[in-house]
N, C-alpha and C positions, 0 to 999 in steps of 0.2 A: 797426790798420786792415789789413784783408786786401786782396789784389790784386783781389778782386771789386769793390771800391769804384770805382777808376778805370775798370775794365773796363765796369761798368754805366753810370757817369756819362758817360763820354766815348763809350762805344759806343752810347748811345741815339740820337745824331744819325744815324749810318749805318744803325741799325736802322729808324728812322723813314723814312729815305730809301728803304730796301728795301720797307717797307710801301706807300709811295706808288707804287712800281713794280708791286706785285702787286695792290693793291686800288683800288677807286674812292676818290678823294681824300677824300671825306667820311668814309667808313668807316676809311680809314687814319688820319685825324686822330683820330677817336673812340677807336680801338683804341690808338693811341700815347699819348694823354693819359691814358687810364684805366690802362693797364698801367704807365706811368711812376709814377703816383700810388700804385699798389698795390705795386710791387716795387723802385723805386729806393731807395737808402739815405737815411737822415736825415743828410745831410752837405752841406756847402757849401764850394766852392773860392772863396777871396777873392783878388782881384787889385787892386792899387792903381789907382784911377781908373776901375775898371770895376764893373758890378753883380756881386753874388755869383752864382756858378753853383751854385744850390741845386737840390734836388729839384723844387720848384715851378717854378723858372726853366727847368730842363732840359725839363720836360714841355711847355712852350709854345714855347721857343726852337727845339727840334728840329722842331716842326711849321712854324714860321715860315720856317726855313731851307729845308725841303722845299718850302714854298709858293713861295718865290722861284725854286726850281729847276724845279718842275713845273707850277705854276699861278699864275704871276705876274699873269695877267689878272684874277684875283680881287682882288688888291691895287689894280690900276690902275682897276678898275670900282667900287671901294668908295666909296660916297657917305656922307660924314660926317654924323652926326646931332647934335642939341643934347645928347642924353644922353652922347655921346662927350666933349663939353666938360666935363660933370660929372666923368667919369672922369679927364680930364686934370687938372682942378682938384684932385681927390682925391690924385692922384699927386704934385702939387706942394705939398700941405699941409706936408710936412716942411721945404720951402724957406721957406714963409711963416713957420712957427714959428721957424726958425733966425734969419731976418732980424728978426723981432719981438723975439727975445730977445738980439739982439746977438751971436749965435754966428758970424756971417759967412756969406758966399755959398758958400764951399767946403764948409762943414759942411752947409748946406742941400742943395746939389747931391748930395753924397755920400749923404745919407739918401734923397733923392727917387729916385735911380737904381734902388735896390732896389724901390721901390714900382712902378716901371714894369715890371720883370721879374716881380714877384709878382702884380700886379693887372692892369696894362694888357695884358701879353702874352697871358694866357689869355682875357681879354675880347676881344681882337682875333681870336683863334682862333675864338671863338664867332661873332663878326660875319662872319667869312669863310666858315664852313662849316656852321653850324647855321642854315640859311636856309629850310627848308621842312619839310613834314610827314614826308617820308621821313627826313630827318636827325634829327628828333625821335624817330621810331620806332627808328632805329638806336641813338641815344643811350640810349633807355629799355632796349632789349634788352641793350646793352653794360653798363649799370649792374647790371641783374639778373644777367647771367651773371658779371660781376665779383664780385658778392656770393656767388654759388654757388661760385666758385673760392676765395674767402676762407673759406668756411664750414668745410671740413675743417682748414684751417690754424688757424682760430680754435678749433675743437674740440680740436685737439692742445694748444694753449697754455692753454686753460682747465684741462686736466688736468695737463699737464707743466710749466706755467709759461712765461712769455714768453721764448723762447730762440732763435727763428728769426733775428732781426736779429743777435744775437750770434754765432750759428753761421755765418751767411753773410757778415757784414760785419765782425765782430770786436768789437762793443760793444753794450751795451743803450742805447737812445736816450733813456731817461728814468729818473727815480728808481724803482727796482724796487719799493719798498715800496708805491707807489701802484697796483701791479698786483694786490696781494693782496686777495682778496674772500672772507673766511671760510675755508672749506676748499678753495676753488678760486681761480682767477686770472682777471683781466681780460686778454684777449688784446691784444697790441700789434702782432704780426706785423712788417710793414716800415713802420709809421707811427710818429710821434713819441710818441703817447700812446694808451692804450686807448680814451679817449673819441673819438678820431678814427676808430678802427675801428668803434665803436658807431654813430657818425653815418653811416658808409659802409654798414654792414649795415642800418641803418634805411632808408636811401634805396633799397637793393636790395630789401628786403622790401616797401616801399610800392609800388615799381614792379611787383614780382611779384604783389602782391594785385590791382593794377589790371589786369594782364594776365589774371589769373584771372577777375575780375569782368566783363571785357569779352569773354570767350570766346576770347582770343588765346593763352593759355598753351599750349594743345595744339599750336600751331605748332612748339613746341620738339621735338616728336617726331622731325622730320626730322634735327635735330642729334644727337639721341640715337641714332638709327639709324646715322648716319655714325660715331659713336663706339663702335658695337657694344655698346650697353647698351639694347637694345630693351625689356627688361622693366621698366625704371625709369619710373615715371609722373612727368610734369612736376609734378603737384600734390604728389607726395611730396617732390620736391626743394624746392619752395616751403615745405612744412611743416618740413623739416629746417633750411632757412635761418632760419625764424622761431624754431625751438627753440634753435638755436645763438646767435642774437641775444639771446634772453631769458636764456640761460645766461651771457651776458657780464656780466650784473648791472649794467647802466647804467640807472638809474631814469629819468634825464632823457630819454635817447633812446627808452626804452620808452613814456614818456608822449607823446613827439612822434609815434611811430608810431601810437598809438591816436588821437591828435588828428587827424593827417593822414588816417587811414583814415576817421574819422567825417566829416571835411570832404568827402572824395571821395564818400562814399556820399550825403550830403545834397545835394551839388552835382549829382550825376548824377540824383538823384530829382527835385529841383526845377528842374533845368536852369538854374542861375544860379551866378555866381561870387562872390556877396555874402560868403559866409563866408571865402573866400580873402582878400578885401580886408580884412575885419575882422581876420584873423590878421596880415596884413602891417602894418596900422596900429597894432596893439596894442603892438608893441615900441617905436616912438618915443614912444608915449603913456606907456608904463612908464618910459622914460628921463626924460621930462619930469617925471613925478611924483617920481622918485628925486632929481632935481636940486632939487626943491622940498620935500624933507624927508619924503616919503612913508615910512611905517613899516610898510606891509603885510607886508613880508618878515619882520618879527618875529612876526606872527601865524602866518605859514606855519611858522616854526621851532617854535612851540609846538604846532602841529597835528602836525607830523612827530615831535616828541619823544614823543608818546604811543605811537607805533608803532615808531620806530627812533631811540633816543637818540643813537647814533653819527652817523647822517646829520644829525640835527638840530644836533649840536655842530659838524659840519663846515660846514653852511650858516651857522650863527651866526657862526663865525669868518670866513667869507667876507664876510658883511654888515658886520661890524665894520671889517674892513680896507677894504672898499669905501667906507664912510662917511668914513673918514679920508682916503682918496685923493681922493674927490670934493671934500671940503672944501679940500684942497690945490689941486686943479685949478681951483676957483672963484676962487683968488687971481689967476690969469691966464686969464680965461674965454674970450677971443676966439680966440687961436691957441695956447694952452697953453704948456707949459714947454719944448718942444723935446726934444732927445735928451739923451744922457749921464746918464740917470737923474735928471734935475732935477725930474721930477714925483713922485718917490718921497719917502718920509719916513725920515729917519735920526735916530739918537740923537746925543748930544754928541760921541761918538767917531767919527761918520760911518758907523756901521753901519746897514745897511738893516733896518728893524724892521717892515715890512709885507709881506704876501703879495698878489700881483696875479694873479687868475685870469681875471676878466672882460675881454673884449677892448674892450667899450665904455668901461670905465674907463681902459684904456691909451690909447685914441683921444682921449678928452677931456683926459687928462692931458698928452699930448704934442702934440696939434694943436688942442685947444680945441673950443668949440662949433661953429666953422666946420668942422673936420675931422669931428666927429660928424654934423653935418647932411649933409655930402657922403657919408660912409660909408653912412648910411641911404638916401640917394638912389640910390647905385649898386647897392645890394642890393635895395631894395624897389620902386623905380619900374618896373623891367622886368616883374615879375609883375603889378603893378597895371595897367600899360599893356597888357600882353598880354590879361589877363582882360577889360579894358574893350572890346577889339576881338575877343574870341573869338566865332566865328560861332555863331548860334543852333542851326544844324544840327549843330554840333560836339558838343553834348551827346548826340547819338544816333550819333555816329561813333566806332567803336572806335579808329581811328587818331588822331583828334583828342584823344580822352580820355587818351591816353598822355602828352599835354603836361601834364596836371594834376599828377600826382605829380612831374614834372620841375620845374615852376615852383614847387611847394610847398616845394622844398628851400631856396629863398632866404629866405622869411619864417621857416622853421624854423631856418635858420642864424643869422638875425638874432636870433631868440629865444635860441638857444644862446649867442650872444655876450654875453648878459646874465649868464652864469655862467662861461663858458669862453673860451679863445683857441685855437680849433681850425680854422685856415684850410684851404682845399682849393681847388686850381685849377679843379675841376669847377664850383664855384659861379659863378666868373666866366665860364667857357665858357657856362654856362646863361644868365647875364645878357646876354652879348653876343649869343647866339642869339635870345633873346626880343626884343631890340631889332632885330636883323636881320629877323626875321619880321614885325615891325610897321612897319618903315621904308618898305616899298614897298606902295602900295595894291593890294589884290587878292591879296597873297601868302598871306593867311590863308584864302583860299577853299579849300574842300575839293576834292579831285580830281574828284569827280563833278560839282560845281558848275561847275568850269572846263570840263569836257567838255560839259556841257549848254549853257553860254553860247557856246561856240565852234563846236560842231558838233551842234546838237540834232536836226537832221533825220536825220543818220547814226545817232545814238543810238536814235531811235525806230524806224528801219528795222531795226537789229540786234535790238532787243527783239522786234519783231513776228516776225522770222525765227526767233528762238529759241522763241517761243511756238508758232509753227506747226509746227516740227519736233518739239517736245516732245510734242504731243498727236496726232501722226500714228500 
C-alpha cells in the first residue's frame, strides 16, 4: 500500500470542506461525491465498534461533516418521509437476520452499522441536496463530465491493461484475469471491477445522449473555451465517450444503454413514463419467477451459445450456482441465514463450492425475503413515485427531461443486480433526491410555472415589452 491511500482517504474530508467554501453547497456535494467514487482507492479502514471507513462511506461522510459545519439548517429542516422508514428497515435487516438465527445482538449491530454508512449516508446526502430541478441539472452534467474524464483513462487501460490503481495505490483491486477481453482489456481504473466502470460510463453516455437530444449539449462550449480547447466539438466528445464505452466490451451495460436510450426516446415522443414503470417493475417480477423455478435463463443461454459459446458458458455457470444458492436460501426464507457465510454451500471439508455474482442472491441468502423486498423498495419506489408525479409540461422541458436518464439508473441498477454485485453511492444519492423532490407539494413545478403562478402580471408585461422593442 502506497502513501497515496491514507492521503486520499483521510484527505477527502478537508478537500470536501474546501469545496463547500468555494462552491454553492449543492454543487460542492455533487462534485465531492462523484470525484470520490471515481478516484478514491478500493480500500476500507476497520475500527472495532465503528463502521468501516470505505470508499463508499468516505464519499458520503465527508459531505455530511461539511453539512454540519456549513449548512446545518438543512438537517434541522429535514422532514422525514415514510420512504425513509423503509431505508431504516433495510439498514436493520442484518440485525433482524442475526437475531432470527441466534447469532446475537452484537453480531447484528456490527453488520447493520456498515449498512448505514453504505446505504443510508448517501441516501441522506440526496435528501439534503438533490431537491430541485437545478440540482438535477448539475448532477446530470457532473455525471456526463465524469464520464468524459474517465474516457481517456479507460482507453489507456483497454490497450495497456488495468494498471492505474496499482500504480497510484499499490495493488490491483480484483482478479486480473477477469479484465482480459480477447486481445484487449476491460478497464478498472479506480473502481473494484471493470463492470463498475462500464455501468458508470453507461450512465454518462445516457446523460450525454439526452443532453444532445434536448439541444443542451452545446452549452458545454463555454467550458471548452475556458479550457482553451475551442476547436473540439461537444458532439465529438460524446461520440468518443460512447466509442470508449463500447470498446470496454461489457455486453450487459451496452444492452442497458440501448434499452435506456429507447425508453427515453419513446417517453419523449409519447410524453409518458409508462415504459420507465415497466422497466422498474420487471426486476421484482423476474425475481419472483426465479424463486418459483422459472427456467427462462436456460433458453437465454442456448440463444447466446449460437453466437458466443464463452459468454454462454459463463452465464450457464452463474445460473447453476444461483439455483443452488436460492435453494439454500429458501430453507430460511423470512430473514435468511445472516452473516459469516452461512448462506453459502460447502463440501464435507467445509470448502466453499459456489460462486456468488448476483447481489439479489446475496440479499435473499443473508436477509431473506424481507430483505429482498426492502431492497427492491428503496431502489425502485423513488423512480416510480417520481414518474407518477412528473409534470405533464416536463416532457417539453429540456431541464426536466434531464431527470429521465438520472432516474433510469435505479431500475437499470436493479436489473444489473440480477447478475452482478456492483454498488455505487450515486444510486442512493439519486434515490434520496427523487424522494426529496416529491416530498414537498409543488416542488416538481417547472420554473416557468412557478413564475407564472406567483407573478403572472409581471411576466406578461415583460413579454410585451420584449415584443415591442424587437419589432421597432
